[in-house]
ZADOZA-526889 format. One line per field, with one value per residue (C-alpha): residue in three letters; x, y, z. Coordinates in Angstrom, 1 decimal. Example, Ala and Ser with C-alpha at 12.3 -4.5 7.8 and 13.67 -1.06 7.14 Angstrom:
<nodes>
type = [ALA, SER]
east = [12.3, 13.7]
north = [-4.5, -1.1]
up = [7.8, 7.1]
</nodes>
This chain:
<nodes>
type = [UNK, UNK, UNK, UNK, UNK, UNK, UNK, UNK, UNK, UNK, UNK, UNK, UNK, UNK, UNK, UNK, UNK, UNK, UNK, UNK, UNK, UNK, UNK, UNK, UNK, UNK, UNK, UNK, UNK, UNK, UNK, UNK, UNK, UNK, UNK, UNK, UNK, UNK, UNK, UNK, UNK, UNK, UNK, UNK, UNK, UNK, UNK, UNK, UNK, UNK, UNK, UNK, UNK, UNK, UNK, UNK, UNK, UNK, UNK, UNK, UNK, UNK, UNK, UNK, UNK, UNK, UNK, UNK, UNK, UNK, UNK, UNK, UNK, UNK, UNK, UNK, UNK, UNK, UNK, UNK, UNK, UNK, UNK, UNK, UNK, UNK, UNK, UNK, UNK, UNK, UNK, UNK, UNK, UNK, UNK, UNK, UNK, UNK, UNK, UNK, UNK, UNK, UNK, UNK, UNK, UNK, UNK, UNK, UNK, UNK, UNK, UNK, UNK, UNK, UNK, UNK, UNK, UNK, UNK, UNK, UNK, UNK, UNK, UNK, UNK, UNK, UNK, UNK, UNK, UNK, UNK, UNK, UNK, UNK, UNK, UNK, UNK, UNK, UNK, UNK, UNK, UNK, UNK, UNK, UNK, UNK, UNK, UNK, UNK, UNK, UNK, UNK, UNK, UNK, UNK, UNK, UNK, UNK, UNK, UNK, UNK, UNK, UNK, UNK, UNK, UNK, UNK, UNK, UNK, UNK, UNK, UNK, UNK, UNK, UNK, UNK, UNK, UNK, UNK, UNK, UNK, UNK, UNK, UNK, UNK, UNK, UNK, UNK, UNK, UNK, UNK, UNK, UNK, UNK, UNK, UNK, UNK, UNK, UNK, UNK, UNK, UNK, UNK, UNK, UNK, UNK, UNK, UNK, UNK, UNK, UNK, UNK, UNK, UNK, UNK, UNK, UNK, UNK, UNK, UNK, UNK, UNK, UNK, UNK, UNK, UNK, UNK, UNK, UNK, UNK, UNK, UNK, UNK, UNK, UNK, UNK, UNK, UNK, UNK, UNK, UNK, UNK, UNK, UNK, UNK, UNK, UNK, UNK, UNK, UNK, UNK, UNK, UNK, UNK, UNK, UNK, UNK, UNK, UNK, UNK, UNK, UNK, UNK, UNK, UNK, UNK, UNK, UNK, UNK, UNK, UNK, UNK, UNK, UNK, UNK, UNK, UNK, UNK, UNK, UNK, UNK, UNK, UNK, UNK, UNK, UNK, UNK, UNK, UNK, UNK, UNK, UNK, UNK, UNK, UNK, UNK, UNK, UNK, UNK, UNK, UNK, UNK, UNK, UNK, UNK, UNK, UNK, UNK, UNK, UNK, UNK, UNK, UNK, UNK, UNK, UNK, UNK, UNK, UNK, UNK, UNK, UNK, UNK, UNK, UNK, UNK, UNK, UNK, UNK, UNK, UNK, UNK, UNK, UNK, UNK, UNK, UNK, UNK, UNK, UNK, UNK, UNK, UNK, UNK, UNK, UNK, UNK, UNK, UNK, UNK, UNK, UNK, UNK, UNK, UNK, UNK, UNK, UNK, UNK, UNK, UNK, UNK, UNK, UNK, UNK, UNK, UNK, UNK, UNK, UNK, UNK, UNK, UNK, UNK, UNK, UNK, UNK, UNK, UNK, UNK, UNK, UNK, UNK, UNK, UNK, UNK, UNK, UNK, UNK, UNK, UNK, UNK, UNK, UNK, UNK, UNK, UNK, UNK, UNK, UNK, UNK, UNK, UNK, UNK, UNK, UNK, UNK, UNK, UNK, UNK, UNK, UNK, UNK, UNK, UNK, UNK, UNK, UNK, UNK, UNK, UNK, UNK, UNK, UNK, UNK, UNK, UNK, UNK, UNK, UNK, UNK, UNK, UNK, UNK, UNK, UNK, UNK, UNK, UNK, UNK, UNK, UNK, UNK, UNK, UNK, UNK, UNK, UNK, UNK, UNK, UNK, UNK, UNK, UNK, UNK, UNK, UNK, UNK, UNK, UNK, UNK, UNK, UNK, UNK, UNK, UNK, UNK, UNK, UNK, UNK, UNK, UNK, UNK, UNK, UNK, UNK, UNK, UNK, UNK, UNK, UNK, UNK, UNK, UNK, UNK, UNK, UNK, UNK, UNK, UNK, UNK, UNK, UNK, UNK, UNK, UNK, UNK, UNK, UNK, UNK, UNK, UNK, UNK, UNK, UNK, UNK, UNK, UNK, UNK, UNK, UNK, UNK, UNK, UNK, UNK, UNK, UNK, UNK, UNK, UNK, UNK, UNK, UNK, UNK, UNK, UNK, UNK, UNK, UNK, UNK, UNK, UNK, UNK, UNK, UNK, UNK, UNK, UNK, UNK, UNK, UNK, UNK, UNK, UNK, UNK, UNK, UNK, UNK, UNK, UNK, UNK, UNK, UNK, UNK, UNK, UNK, UNK, UNK, UNK, UNK, UNK, UNK, UNK, UNK, UNK, UNK, UNK, UNK, UNK, UNK, UNK, UNK, UNK, UNK, UNK, UNK, UNK, UNK, UNK, UNK, UNK, UNK, UNK, UNK, UNK, UNK, UNK]
east = [55.1, 56.9, 54.8, 54.6, 54.0, 51.3, 52.6, 50.2, 50.9, 50.6, 53.2, 54.1, 55.8, 57.8, 57.7, 60.0, 58.7, 60.1, 58.0, 58.4, 61.2, 63.3, 62.4, 62.2, 58.8, 58.7, 55.1, 54.1, 51.6, 48.7, 45.4, 46.6, 48.4, 51.4, 52.7, 49.9, 51.5, 50.9, 50.0, 52.6, 55.0, 56.1, 59.7, 59.7, 58.5, 59.0, 58.4, 58.6, 60.0, 59.9, 58.7, 59.2, 59.4, 63.0, 62.6, 62.1, 58.4, 57.6, 54.6, 52.6, 51.1, 47.5, 48.4, 47.7, 50.6, 49.3, 50.9, 50.5, 48.3, 51.2, 53.8, 55.5, 56.8, 60.3, 60.2, 62.7, 61.9, 63.7, 62.9, 63.5, 63.6, 63.4, 64.4, 64.4, 66.7, 68.5, 70.4, 68.5, 69.1, 67.2, 66.3, 64.1, 62.1, 59.5, 56.1, 52.8, 49.2, 47.3, 44.1, 43.1, 42.5, 44.6, 47.9, 51.2, 54.1, 57.7, 59.6, 63.2, 65.6, 65.8, 68.6, 70.1, 71.4, 74.6, 74.5, 75.0, 73.3, 71.3, 68.3, 67.5, 68.5, 67.9, 68.3, 67.4, 65.6, 64.9, 62.4, 59.8, 56.1, 54.5, 50.9, 51.1, 51.7, 48.2, 44.6, 43.0, 40.1, 41.2, 43.3, 46.5, 49.0, 52.8, 54.6, 57.9, 58.7, 61.4, 61.7, 64.0, 66.2, 63.8, 60.8, 59.2, 57.8, 56.9, 55.2, 55.0, 51.8, 51.0, 50.6, 47.7, 48.5, 46.2, 46.5, 45.7, 43.0, 44.9, 48.3, 50.5, 51.8, 54.1, 56.7, 59.7, 62.5, 65.2, 68.4, 71.6, 74.4, 78.1, 79.1, 82.3, 82.9, 81.4, 79.0, 75.2, 73.4, 70.4, 66.9, 65.8, 62.4, 59.7, 56.6, 53.2, 52.0, 48.7, 46.6, 46.3, 43.7, 44.6, 46.4, 50.1, 53.0, 56.7, 59.9, 63.3, 66.2, 69.9, 72.9, 76.4, 79.0, 80.3, 77.3, 75.1, 71.6, 69.4, 68.4, 65.6, 66.5, 64.9, 62.4, 62.6, 58.9, 58.0, 57.4, 60.8, 64.0, 66.9, 70.1, 72.0, 75.8, 77.4, 80.9, 80.4, 79.0, 75.4, 72.4, 68.8, 65.4, 61.8, 59.2, 55.6, 52.9, 49.1, 47.0, 45.6, 48.2, 51.7, 54.4, 56.4, 60.1, 61.2, 64.2, 67.4, 69.5, 73.2, 74.9, 78.6, 80.9, 84.4, 87.1, 88.5, 92.0, 94.4, 96.8, 94.5, 95.6, 95.7, 97.4, 97.1, 94.8, 95.5, 94.6, 95.0, 95.3, 93.1, 94.0, 96.5, 96.5, 96.4, 99.3, 98.9, 97.0, 99.2, 98.1, 99.7, 99.8, 97.3, 98.6, 97.2, 100.3, 98.5, 100.0, 97.1, 94.7, 92.0, 91.4, 88.4, 88.6, 85.4, 84.9, 82.2, 82.0, 80.6, 79.9, 79.4, 76.1, 75.8, 76.1, 76.6, 78.7, 77.0, 76.9, 80.0, 80.7, 83.3, 86.0, 87.2, 90.8, 93.5, 91.4, 92.5, 96.0, 97.2, 97.8, 95.3, 96.1, 93.4, 93.2, 91.6, 92.5, 90.3, 89.3, 86.1, 85.0, 84.1, 85.7, 84.8, 85.7, 86.3, 86.8, 88.4, 88.5, 89.8, 88.3, 90.8, 90.0, 92.2, 91.6, 93.3, 91.7, 88.4, 89.1, 88.4, 88.1, 87.6, 90.5, 90.4, 88.9, 91.1, 89.9, 91.1, 89.9, 90.3, 91.8, 88.9, 91.3, 93.0, 92.7, 93.4, 92.9, 89.6, 87.6, 90.7, 89.6, 89.8, 87.7, 87.7, 85.5, 86.6, 89.2, 89.2, 92.6, 91.2, 91.3, 89.2, 90.1, 87.8, 88.4, 89.8, 88.5, 90.1, 93.8, 94.9, 92.5, 95.4, 96.6, 99.2, 99.0, 101.4, 100.2, 101.8, 101.6, 102.2, 102.4, 103.2, 103.6, 105.3, 104.9, 107.1, 109.1, 108.0, 107.6, 107.2, 105.8, 104.5, 106.5, 105.9, 104.7, 106.7, 104.6, 101.4, 100.7, 97.1, 93.8, 93.0, 95.2, 95.2, 97.5, 100.1, 102.8, 103.3, 103.9, 100.6, 98.4, 100.4, 100.9, 99.4, 99.0, 96.5, 94.5, 97.6, 98.5, 97.2, 97.2, 96.7, 97.1, 99.0, 97.5, 99.6, 98.4, 100.4, 101.2, 102.7, 99.8, 99.5, 96.8, 96.9, 93.8, 92.5, 94.5, 92.6, 93.4, 92.4, 89.0, 88.4, 89.3, 90.8, 94.4, 93.6, 91.4, 94.1, 97.0, 94.8, 94.0, 97.2, 99.3, 98.2, 99.4, 103.1, 105.0, 107.6, 105.4, 105.9, 102.6, 101.9, 98.7, 96.4, 92.7, 91.6, 89.2, 91.6, 92.6, 93.9, 97.0, 98.2, 100.1, 101.5, 105.2, 106.8, 110.3, 112.7, 113.8, 117.4, 117.7, 115.7, 116.9, 114.5, 110.7, 109.0, 105.3, 103.7, 100.7, 98.6, 95.9, 98.2, 100.4, 103.6, 106.4, 107.4, 110.7, 112.1, 115.4, 117.9, 121.5, 124.4, 126.7, 126.8, 126.6, 125.8, 122.4, 120.9, 117.2, 115.7, 112.7, 113.1, 110.0, 109.8, 107.7, 110.1, 113.2, 112.9, 114.8, 113.7, 115.9, 114.0, 116.8, 120.5, 122.8, 124.4, 122.4, 123.4, 123.4, 120.1, 116.5, 115.7, 112.2, 111.6, 108.5, 108.5, 105.6, 104.8, 103.1, 106.5, 106.7, 106.0, 103.3, 101.3, 102.7, 105.1, 108.6, 111.7, 112.8, 116.6, 118.5, 122.2, 123.6, 126.8, 128.2, 125.1, 122.2, 118.7, 115.6, 111.8, 109.0, 106.2, 103.0, 102.1, 98.4]
north = [-1.1, -4.1, -6.2, -10.0, -12.7, -15.2, -18.7, -21.3, -25.0, -26.6, -28.2, -26.6, -28.3, -25.8, -26.8, -25.1, -25.1, -23.6, -21.7, -21.8, -19.2, -21.0, -18.7, -20.4, -19.7, -20.6, -21.7, -22.4, -25.2, -24.9, -23.2, -20.2, -17.3, -16.7, -13.7, -11.3, -8.1, -7.2, -3.6, -1.2, 0.6, 4.2, 3.1, 0.3, 0.2, -1.5, 0.6, -0.1, 3.3, 2.7, 0.0, -0.2, -2.5, -3.3, -1.6, 1.7, 2.5, 3.3, 1.8, 4.2, 3.0, 3.2, 1.3, -2.4, -4.6, -6.5, -9.8, -10.8, -13.9, -15.4, -15.2, -12.9, -9.4, -8.3, -5.9, -3.9, -2.6, -0.4, -1.4, 0.7, -1.0, 1.7, 1.2, 4.3, 2.8, -0.4, -3.2, -4.4, -7.9, -10.0, -10.5, -8.9, -10.6, -9.9, -11.5, -11.9, -13.1, -14.9, -12.9, -10.3, -12.7, -15.7, -17.0, -15.1, -16.5, -15.5, -14.7, -15.7, -16.2, -14.1, -11.5, -11.1, -8.0, -8.2, -7.4, -3.7, -0.6, 1.1, 3.4, 2.3, -0.3, 0.4, -2.4, -3.0, -6.2, -7.5, -10.4, -11.9, -12.3, -15.1, -15.7, -19.1, -17.2, -15.6, -16.5, -15.4, -12.9, -12.0, -9.3, -10.3, -8.2, -7.7, -6.4, -6.5, -8.1, -7.7, -10.4, -9.9, -12.6, -12.4, -13.4, -10.0, -9.3, -6.1, -5.9, -3.0, -1.7, -3.7, -3.2, -4.8, -7.5, -9.0, -11.2, -9.5, -11.5, -10.9, -9.2, -7.8, -10.8, -11.4, -8.8, -10.1, -8.5, -9.7, -8.4, -9.8, -8.7, -7.8, -4.6, -2.6, 0.6, 3.6, 1.5, 1.5, -1.4, -3.2, -2.4, -4.2, -5.7, -6.3, -8.4, -6.8, -7.4, -8.9, -8.8, -5.7, -3.2, -3.6, -0.3, -0.2, 2.3, 1.4, 2.6, 1.2, 1.2, 0.6, -0.5, -0.1, -2.7, -1.9, 0.1, -1.3, 0.0, 0.4, 3.9, 5.2, 6.1, 9.5, 9.3, 5.5, 4.9, 2.7, -1.0, -1.4, 0.6, 1.7, 1.9, 3.9, 4.2, 2.6, 2.7, 0.6, -2.8, -2.3, -4.2, -3.2, -4.1, -2.8, -1.8, -2.2, -0.3, -0.8, 1.5, -0.4, -3.2, -3.8, -2.8, -5.7, -6.0, -7.8, -10.1, -8.3, -8.3, -7.6, -5.6, -6.3, -3.5, -4.5, -2.4, 0.1, -0.1, 2.5, 4.7, 4.9, 8.3, 9.8, 12.9, 15.7, 18.6, 20.3, 23.4, 23.0, 25.4, 24.7, 21.6, 20.5, 16.8, 16.3, 14.6, 11.0, 10.6, 8.7, 6.6, 5.1, 1.3, 0.7, -0.2, -3.6, -5.4, -8.0, -6.8, -8.0, -5.1, -4.3, -0.7, 1.2, 4.8, 7.0, 10.4, 13.1, 16.4, 19.9, 22.1, 25.9, 27.0, 23.9, 24.2, 20.5, 17.7, 14.8, 11.2, 9.1, 6.9, 4.2, 5.3, 3.3, 2.5, 1.2, 1.8, -1.4, 0.1, 2.0, 5.0, 6.3, 7.9, 9.6, 8.5, 11.8, 15.4, 16.9, 20.1, 21.7, 25.0, 26.3, 26.0, 22.8, 20.7, 17.0, 15.1, 11.7, 9.1, 5.6, 2.5, 0.0, -3.6, -6.2, -9.6, -11.4, -9.6, -8.3, -4.9, -1.8, 2.0, 5.1, 7.5, 11.2, 13.3, 15.3, 18.0, 18.8, 22.1, 24.0, 27.4, 29.8, 32.6, 30.6, 31.9, 28.8, 28.8, 27.2, 26.6, 25.6, 23.1, 22.7, 21.2, 20.7, 19.8, 16.5, 16.9, 20.7, 21.1, 24.0, 23.7, 26.2, 27.0, 28.3, 31.6, 30.7, 32.0, 32.4, 33.1, 36.7, 37.2, 37.8, 34.7, 33.5, 30.3, 27.6, 24.8, 21.3, 18.1, 14.4, 11.6, 7.9, 6.8, 3.5, 3.7, 6.8, 6.0, 9.2, 9.5, 12.9, 13.7, 17.1, 19.0, 22.8, 24.1, 27.2, 30.3, 28.6, 31.1, 32.1, 31.1, 29.0, 27.1, 26.0, 23.2, 24.4, 21.8, 20.6, 16.9, 16.5, 16.3, 13.3, 11.5, 8.1, 8.6, 11.4, 9.5, 9.3, 13.0, 14.9, 18.6, 20.4, 23.9, 25.2, 28.3, 30.6, 33.7, 36.8, 35.6, 32.3, 29.9, 27.2, 24.8, 22.1, 21.6, 18.2, 16.5, 15.6, 14.4, 15.7, 13.9, 15.1, 11.9, 12.1, 11.1, 9.1, 6.8, 6.1, 5.6, 3.6, 1.1, 1.1, 0.4, -3.2, -3.8, -3.2, -2.7, -0.8, 2.2, 5.3, 5.8, 9.5, 9.6, 7.4, 7.5, 7.9, 5.0, 2.7, 0.3, -2.2, 0.0, -0.8, -4.0, -3.0, -2.1, 0.6, -0.1, 2.8, 3.3, 2.1, 0.1, -3.1, -3.8, -1.2, -1.4, 1.8, 2.3, 5.6, 4.6, 7.7, 5.9, 5.1, 8.2, 6.1, 5.6, 1.9, 0.8, -2.7, -4.0, -6.9, -5.8, -7.9, -6.4, -3.9, -0.4, 3.2, 4.4, 7.9, 8.5, 11.9, 13.8, 17.0, 19.1, 20.3, 23.2, 24.9, 22.7, 21.8, 18.7, 16.2, 13.3, 10.0, 7.7, 8.1, 5.4, 2.0, -1.0, -4.6, -7.3, -9.1, -8.1, -4.5, -3.0, 0.6, 2.7, 6.5, 8.4, 11.3, 13.3, 14.1, 17.6, 16.5, 18.5, 17.0, 17.7, 16.3, 15.2, 13.6, 10.6, 10.3, 7.2, 7.2, 3.7, 1.9, 5.1, 5.6, 8.0, 6.9, 9.1, 8.8, 11.4, 10.7, 12.5, 12.7, 13.4]
up = [100.6, 99.2, 96.9, 97.4, 94.9, 96.0, 96.2, 94.9, 95.6, 92.2, 90.0, 86.7, 83.7, 81.6, 77.9, 75.4, 71.8, 68.6, 66.1, 62.3, 62.3, 64.9, 67.9, 71.3, 72.9, 76.7, 77.4, 81.0, 81.3, 83.8, 84.2, 86.3, 84.7, 87.0, 85.0, 85.6, 86.9, 90.5, 91.4, 90.0, 92.3, 91.7, 92.3, 89.7, 86.1, 82.7, 79.6, 75.8, 74.9, 71.1, 68.8, 65.0, 62.1, 61.2, 57.8, 59.7, 60.2, 63.8, 65.7, 68.0, 71.3, 69.9, 66.6, 66.1, 65.0, 62.0, 61.0, 57.4, 56.9, 54.9, 57.6, 60.0, 60.9, 62.1, 65.0, 67.1, 70.6, 73.1, 76.7, 79.8, 83.2, 86.0, 89.6, 91.9, 94.6, 95.7, 94.1, 91.1, 89.7, 87.3, 83.6, 80.9, 78.2, 75.5, 76.2, 74.3, 74.7, 71.9, 72.9, 75.4, 78.3, 77.6, 78.9, 78.7, 76.6, 76.4, 73.2, 72.8, 75.7, 78.8, 79.1, 82.5, 84.2, 86.3, 90.0, 90.6, 91.7, 88.9, 88.4, 84.8, 82.3, 78.5, 76.0, 72.3, 71.4, 67.8, 67.4, 65.1, 65.5, 63.4, 62.5, 64.4, 67.7, 67.6, 67.0, 63.7, 64.3, 67.8, 69.3, 71.1, 72.9, 73.1, 76.2, 78.1, 81.4, 84.0, 86.7, 89.7, 91.3, 94.3, 92.1, 91.7, 88.2, 86.4, 83.0, 80.6, 78.9, 75.9, 72.1, 70.3, 67.7, 65.0, 61.9, 58.6, 56.9, 53.6, 54.0, 51.2, 49.2, 46.3, 47.0, 45.1, 43.1, 40.8, 39.1, 40.6, 38.3, 38.0, 36.2, 35.7, 37.6, 36.0, 33.9, 34.1, 35.8, 34.3, 35.6, 38.8, 38.2, 40.9, 40.8, 41.1, 44.7, 45.7, 48.8, 51.0, 49.9, 46.3, 46.0, 46.5, 46.9, 46.5, 48.1, 47.0, 49.4, 49.1, 51.2, 49.9, 50.8, 54.2, 55.4, 58.2, 57.3, 54.3, 53.3, 51.1, 47.5, 46.8, 43.9, 43.6, 44.1, 41.0, 40.7, 39.0, 39.6, 37.3, 39.5, 36.8, 37.0, 40.0, 41.4, 44.6, 45.2, 46.5, 47.8, 46.9, 48.3, 47.9, 50.5, 49.5, 51.4, 51.2, 53.5, 56.5, 56.2, 57.4, 55.0, 53.5, 52.6, 49.5, 49.2, 48.4, 45.2, 44.8, 42.1, 42.3, 41.0, 40.0, 41.5, 39.0, 37.6, 38.9, 36.8, 33.7, 32.5, 29.0, 27.6, 26.4, 25.7, 22.3, 20.4, 16.6, 13.7, 10.7, 8.7, 11.4, 12.4, 16.1, 17.9, 19.0, 22.3, 24.7, 27.7, 30.8, 31.4, 34.2, 37.5, 38.7, 37.4, 35.3, 32.0, 29.9, 29.0, 26.4, 25.6, 24.0, 23.1, 23.1, 21.7, 21.7, 19.9, 20.5, 17.5, 17.2, 18.8, 21.0, 24.8, 25.4, 24.0, 22.2, 23.5, 23.9, 20.9, 20.4, 18.0, 15.0, 14.1, 16.4, 19.5, 21.2, 21.8, 24.8, 22.5, 20.0, 16.6, 14.6, 10.9, 9.7, 10.4, 13.1, 11.4, 10.3, 8.7, 12.1, 15.6, 17.4, 20.5, 20.6, 23.8, 24.3, 27.1, 27.4, 29.0, 30.2, 31.1, 32.6, 31.0, 34.0, 36.9, 35.4, 36.8, 34.6, 34.7, 32.6, 32.2, 32.6, 29.7, 27.4, 24.9, 21.4, 20.0, 16.8, 17.4, 16.9, 16.0, 13.3, 9.8, 7.8, 4.1, 3.1, -0.1, -2.1, -4.8, -8.6, -11.4, -15.1, -18.1, -19.5, -22.3, -22.2, -20.8, -18.7, -14.9, -12.9, -9.2, -6.6, -5.0, -1.5, 1.8, 5.2, 5.7, 5.3, 2.3, -0.1, -2.1, -4.6, -6.6, -8.0, -10.2, -10.1, -12.1, -11.4, -14.1, -14.3, -17.9, -18.3, -22.1, -22.4, -19.3, -17.7, -13.9, -12.3, -8.9, -7.7, -10.3, -10.4, -13.8, -14.7, -15.0, -13.8, -11.0, -11.7, -9.9, -13.0, -15.4, -19.0, -20.0, -22.5, -22.2, -25.9, -25.1, -23.3, -26.5, -27.9, -24.5, -24.3, -20.5, -20.1, -17.6, -15.3, -15.6, -12.6, -11.7, -8.4, -7.0, -4.0, -2.5, -0.3, 1.6, 2.4, 5.9, 4.6, 5.2, 2.6, 1.4, -1.3, -3.5, -4.7, -7.5, -10.8, -14.3, -17.7, -17.3, -13.8, -12.1, -8.7, -8.2, -5.1, -7.1, -9.6, -7.2, -4.8, -7.5, -9.4, -6.3, -6.2, -9.8, -9.2, -5.9, -7.8, -8.5, -6.3, -4.5, -4.3, -2.2, -0.3, -0.1, 3.5, 2.9, 1.0, 3.7, 1.1, 0.8, 4.3, 3.4, 0.0, 0.2, -1.9, -3.2, -3.4, -7.0, -7.6, -4.4, -4.2, -0.6, 0.8, 1.2, 2.2, 3.1, 3.8, 6.0, 6.4, 8.3, 11.2, 10.7, 10.2, 7.7, 7.7, 6.3, 5.9, 4.7, 5.0, 5.5, 4.5, 7.1, 9.9, 8.6, 9.3, 8.1, 7.7, 6.7, 6.4, 5.0, 3.0, 2.3, -1.3, -0.1, 2.3, 2.2, 5.9, 6.8, 9.4, 10.5, 10.6, 11.6, 12.2, 13.6, 13.1, 12.2, 12.5, 9.9, 9.1, 8.9, 9.9, 10.5, 11.5, 12.0, 12.2, 13.8, 11.4, 14.1, 15.6, 14.1, 10.5, 8.8, 5.9, 2.5, -0.2, 0.9, -0.6, 1.6, 1.4, 2.5, 2.8, 3.0, 2.0, 0.3, -1.9, -1.7, -2.7, -2.7, -3.2, -3.2, -0.8, 0.3, 4.0, 4.6]
</nodes>
């Protein structure tokens, strides 16, 4: 039987008011509630199929919706309007009562259904309930309405609504920040809530840029939260729960992650023999086109018996370059692994990224000569050498001396001592006892195994002083001296030129810290130039420069990692029909 709406001859004034959150609430004025549902029909119905808080917790039909005393709750409902037959036209709207017997009020604006045949109409509605909409201490209700174009109305079953006497308060978080891709974000801090039952639990949620919903972060259930390393811009918020009270959602914070640079690649993995200096690590120029980059090189090491690498640490030296050259040989008494990576940062765009990781390892099967050192008692003239280890186990020896003596005009560098081929050596050269330059007379031992491996010992004088100490200090006294060796820690040597004997036009610097030979000159005319290195150990010749140079100032740098092993060399320069030479040590 078709249901009829009773018409009552009174005048109604419809007043639209707005609550504190900007929602339109349509309130009918008058003493009679015109929106009471008539008796339900089996062919028509309105049902709230699901109701939940917008942060995700569902609300069951026997559960009371609790509004915090300090404000409001956000809700989301799915409403089903069912019609068994016929054309079905009208609108649906969420409704509420302040208490169990009071007037009925609408929430928001009605949503109309277009004219057409249908059996059901499902729609999702989001809305807000505020404490001002209900009476404190009383139970209100929330339900859905469908009203046809012919004036028929159907109401759903209702949900109970009450105002918490003391809701969960003070749920705020902070920590907006901007980080570089691959870097760790700072901890997000949250206030300690108040209200509720006094006991609280927490759940942090995140939403990456471009995503539509927040999701729970597994294990993030503390008052504060450490986001860790991020590679995407992400929003965070915190849910606070207190049993018996509505959950509350905090404000959101934003961690902005700068887009990484592209084409940040370094090369290459290496396997080294004992005492071998690794080749320079090379890197590409990143690809954002700004052309203004800052680089930092990191390294970490794994030693024998360790399953994991240590922590990344920033390297020293010329780490701001797009290539990296190690100042010290990467060798140890046992096999090891060292990993390197490069962080590139664009000054202009603010973009950055970490490169790939490369590994340099010492060959575990290498039998390099070890434990090759000498010592002496001051003034004794006797030099004792250790018994080497490693290599083939069978060794031969050759002793050398170096001297700088301006008083006697004697200059000799790495000169072999005839017959000095034992493990130990006693000085027998007759001129030594009367020489005024004993402190500048140095000895060292070259050890060779039966398979051709070589290893130089330390170099000391008659008093046991190390040659690096003398040559490091004396080099600043006269730029005309030939510097034989550099202390690895003596950075003061870097800017001191060495002038090749017999040709004052050439300044030559052996820079063992940056692994370069630096040559400067000023040519009076265009000319052909040839520069080479000849090893005094095996006679191997390496061409440093060959070609025509133009008149004027000329600066040249040669990378000693290009097939040049450490050792003692003669640098030969052929220029303008003359040959000039100088002995140098490459470490």
